[in-house]
N, C-alpha and C positions, 0 to 999 in steps of 0.2 A: 485344507488350510483354514485357519482361522484368523491370522492376522497378516498384513501386508509387510510387517517387519520381518516376517519369515524370509522374506525375498532379498536377496544380496543387492540387486539392481536398485529397489525402492530405498535400502537404508543408503546408498551412494547418492541417490538422488536427495534425501534429507541431509545429508551433510554437506551436499553443494549449497542448498537452500540455507542452511545456518549459518555457514561461514561468510557467505557472500552478502547476505541480509545484514549481518552484525557489521561489517565493514561498511556497508551502505548507509547503516542507520548512524555509527560513528560518524561518518562523514557529513551526512545530514546537520548533526549537532554542531560539530566543529565549524563548520562553514557559516551555519544561522548565528551562533555567538560571535564568530571572528566579525562578521558583516554588521551585525547591530553594535559591537563593540567599537567599531571604527566610524559608525554613522549615526547611532543612537535614533534611527528613523524606523518605525515599524514598516513603513511603506516599502523600505528596500527587503523586508523579509518577504513581502508579497511578491515582489520581483524576483527572489529566489525561486518561488513557487511558479511564477510565470515561466521563468528560464526553462524549467523542465516540462511544463504542461504544452509549451507550443509544439516541440518535437513529438511529445507522446501522443499527442490528439492528432496533429498533423499526418503522421506516419502509421497509426493503429490500424486503420481499415485495410490500406494498401498492404502493410506488413501482414495482417491475416491472410490475404491472398497468396502472398509470397511464401509464408511459412507454409501452407498446405501443399505447396509445391517442392519444398525443400526437405531434405533429410534431417530431421529434428536435432540431433546431436550436432551436426554442422551448424545450424543456426543458433544453437545455444554457444558453441565456441566462438563465432563471430561477435555475438553480443558480449560476450565476457571480455574478448579482447578490446572493445571499445570501452567497456566499463573499467577494466584496470589502468588502460593507457590515461583516460581522462582523470582517473582518480591520482595517478602519479603526477600529471600537471598540475592539477590542483594542489597537491601536497606541497609541490615546489612554489606555488604563487602564496601559498600560506606561511611561508618561512619569513621571520621577522624583518630580514634584511631587504626583502621585496618590496615593503611599502615604501621606504625613503627612495629606493633605487628607481622604482617604477611610477610611484604616485599612485594615490588611491584610486582615481577613476580608472587606470589601467588594471590594477589589481582586481577589483571588483569586476569589471568587464571581462577579464580573463577566467575569473571564477564562474560567472554567469555563462560563459561560452562552454566551458567544462560540464556544467550542469545540463547545458542544452544537448551536448553529446551524450551524456549520461541519459537523457529522457529518450532520446533516439533509440540508444541501446537497450533500453526499458521496453520500447514497443516491438522489439525482436525477442527479448528475452522472456517477457511474460506469456504471450501466446504459445512460442516454443515449449516452456515447462509445463503450461497447462495440458497441452496436447500429449506430452511425454508421460504424465501421470497415468492417464487412461491407458496408455500403450504399455505401462509396466504393471498396472495393479488389475487383477480381474474384477469384472463388473459388480460381482456380488460384495465386493471388499470396498468399493468406491467410497462409499460414504466414511468408512472407518479411514481408509487412506487419505481422504480429503481432511478429515479432522485433525489426523495426526501430522500431516503437511502444514496446516495451518498453525498447529500447535508448536511446531519447530520454528516457523517464521515468527511467530511472537515471542518465543524464546530468544530468538535473535535479536527482535525490536527491544526486549529488555535488556539484554546485555549490551547492545550496541551503544545506546545512549547512558547508561551507567558507566560504561567503560570510558566513553568519550568525556562525560563530566569530571570523572575522577582523575584521568589521565591529563586532560586539559587543565583542570585546576591544580595540581600538583606538579605537573612537570612542562606544562606549557604547550603551546600550538605545534612545534617542532615534533615532539614525541606522539602527540595525538594524532598528527596527519600521517607519520610513518606507520603507526600502528594500524590505522584503518585500511592503509594500503597492502600492509602483510595479510589482514584477515581477508581481503579480496583475491590474493593469489593464492592462499591457501584454500579458499573456496572453490577457485577456478580450477584448482588440481583435481577436483572431484570428478569432473565430466570425464576425465580418463578411464573412469569404472563404469561409465554408461556404455551401452552398445548402441549401434545405429538403429535409428527408428525411421522406416521408409516412409516416402512423401504419400499422401493420399491424393490421388490424381484423378478422381471423379469430376467429369465436366470440364477436362483440361482445355477442350477445344472452345470454351466460351471466353469471352474477354474479360478482363479486370472489372470492367464498369459492371457487366452483367452479374458476375460472381459476387462482387460487394452488395450490390442490389438485392441479391436472392438472401444474403446474409442478414441484412437490414430486415428484408420483409419476414424471414424467419422470426425474428425477434420481434416484430411489431405484430405478427400473427399469432404469438403464443403469449396469452394474457398473464401467464405465470412468470416466465421470464420477464417480460415487460415491466410488470408489477414490481417483482423484484429488483431489477435494475434501476427503475425510477425512484423507488425508495431510497435505496442507498445513495444514488446520485445526488439527490436533493439534501438528504439529511447530511451526508458527510460535506456536502459544498457549503451549507450555511451554518451547519452545527459544529464543525470543527474548530479545535482551540490551539492545535499543535503549532501553528507559525507563530501565534502570538505568545508563546510560553517564554522565551527570551525576555519579551517585556516584562511579562508577570513574574519572573524570576528576578529581575535587576529591579523593578520600579514599585511592585505590588508586594510581594513577599520577601524581597532583600536576601536572596539565598545565593547568588552567584552562580558560578559555572557548575559546581557539584550539586547545587540544588536543582538546577536546570536539567541536568542528567536525569535525576530521580522524577522530576516532573515528567520528562519524555518518557521514561519507562513506566510510569504509573498506570498508564490504561493499558499497557501490554502486560503487565503483572496480572491485572485482573482477566485479561484475554486469556492468557496462557493457562490459569487456573480452569477456567469455563472451558476452554477448548480440550484441556486434557480430559475433563469429565465427558465431553461431548465425544471424544474419540471412542470412547467405551459405550455411551449413550448417545449414538447420533440422534440429530433432530428428526425426529418422525411423527408421532401423534400432534396433530394441530400444530403441525409446523409453520403454516401461514399465519396463524393468529398469534402465536408466540413470537414471531419475526416482528410483526406490527407493535407489540406490545414491548419489545425490548428497546426498539428504536425510539419509540415514545420515553420509556425511562431513561434512555441516554440522552435525549433532549432536556428531561428535567435534571439530569447530574449537570449538565453544562449550565443552565440558569444558575443552580447552586454554587458551582466552582466560579462564576463571574462575580458573585457577592461575597466570596470567603477573602479574609485577610489572613488566614491562619494556614501556615505551611502544611502541618498535619493533616488540617481538614481538606484542602485542597488536594493533598496526594490522594486521601482516602476517597474522595468524590470521583478523582480521575480512575482510580482502580474499580470502582463501580462502574463506572462507563465504560471501561474496558470489558467487563464481565457481560453486560448488556450488549456492547457492539459485538462481541464474540459469535452471540448466538444470531445476528442477523449475517455476519460474515460466513459462518460455515453452511447455514441454510441456503444462502445465495449461491454459494459454490457447488454445494450438493445438487442445488436444482439445475444449474448449467451442465454439470457432468451427467446427470440423469435423463435430462429432457432434450438434449443437443445431440443429433446423429454424428457419428465419427467423422463423417466426411465435410461436416460444417463446423468442428470444435475450433479450428485456427480461425474462422471469421467471428465467431461468436465470442471467443477470447478475446479477440482484437477489440469488437466493441465493448467487451466488458473493462478492458483497459483503457479505452477512451471515454466512455460514460461513467464509470464508477472509479477505478483506480486512478485516473488522473483528475478527478474531483478532487483528491486530496490537495493537488497543486492548485488547481482552480479556487479551492476553498482558501488556501494561503492568499491567493491574490485579493479575493474578496475580504478576507481578514485584514489584510495590510490596508487597503482602501477605507473599509470601514473603520478601522482604528484611527487612520488618519483625518477621517471627517469627523467621527461622533466620540472618539476616545476608546482606550482600550476595552474597558469594563462594560460600557453600553454596546460596543460592537459584539460582544460575546452574549449579552443579554439578547440581543436582536435575533442572533443566530439561532439560539435555544427555542425562543418563540417560533420562527419559521420552521424549526425541526418538528415541532408538535402540530404546527398547522399542516406540514406534509404528511405526516402519519394519518391525520384525519382524513385528507383528501384521497390519499390512496386507499385508506379503508372503505371510503365510499364508493370508490370508482373501481377498484379492482376485486369483486367478488371472488373471483376464482382464486386469487392468493390467498384471500382472508380465509378461504374455505379448505385451503390446501392441505392434505393428510398424507404423508409420504409412508406412512404405515400400510398405506392401503394398496402401494404400489401400482396404482393407476398411471402407468406412463406409456 
């Protein structure tokens, strides 16, 4: 076997990821634009991120413990149920008749509550799917399988925001919200083609506290995993600009909903091109050095984006940022798959969700607060500068990551 695409179950896995992620990211754009449109307050965009981050972070490590003791397909089904139901309720709250009927505080509060449910569901969905990939794909094809999976995800992150911007701009919030719910339902049907994946029950006699401690101890003892997680955590936390794109689209670039959709998709356009390449040429030789350089280049793109007043230039810079970010993402995911024992993957994936994936939402909070205090453009300049500082610190303090070469297979 030369490609994981030859596996029918892996193709079903990719189908599930694509349609669910498309609906997920459509929902993110629709809710962000709606909340900003009725409040005109960048701080509220930060609150949207906080609403998802709180349950995702709070439940991540305990959920990793639970996932390792659950059949993986069942865990995915539970998560999908929560995701789809919360999406349906949010779609109802977004209908134009709800704002005058319920009032702005109630509508926004309800949307934030559904986002919190979504964040909790993600804490179950992410480690379950992470563990499922390695149960579907043979070990020698995991680097390629990881890159293909990331490519499909990024393809959804492109199509979701683009579709949201176009549908919202041309047909309004009602059609846009119904559309993202339909995508999620179609994606959820893909789980029916997956076979059960037994729980990994090693150490089942130990307590949750002991098992969670072992998971964190493993991460902190492995300098390569710790360095990779730390790099992405702080780079995404301070260098992300996604949460503020509605403000840039409205007050800096003046391009409206359709322009916001393209801005949200631009990074993923760059990412999917690079990830498609990496699926055939997985990160191997000098992988650690290249990861550090790519994050530094990402920070440089954010600095340039903050100073741009041209829509075309801004889109181009975000595409470049996506290219550089994808190198870091694929390298980190490959490290986690290859360096983590099978019986600890649930806990390590949960930590990855808590420390890195949730940093997107925490970054949204940081962006909203920073924009409120210093202004939109200065907040992005500050974030890009901090990203470059983080790269320098990790380069100096993590020689194991800097010297990592996956082509040597020293695992």
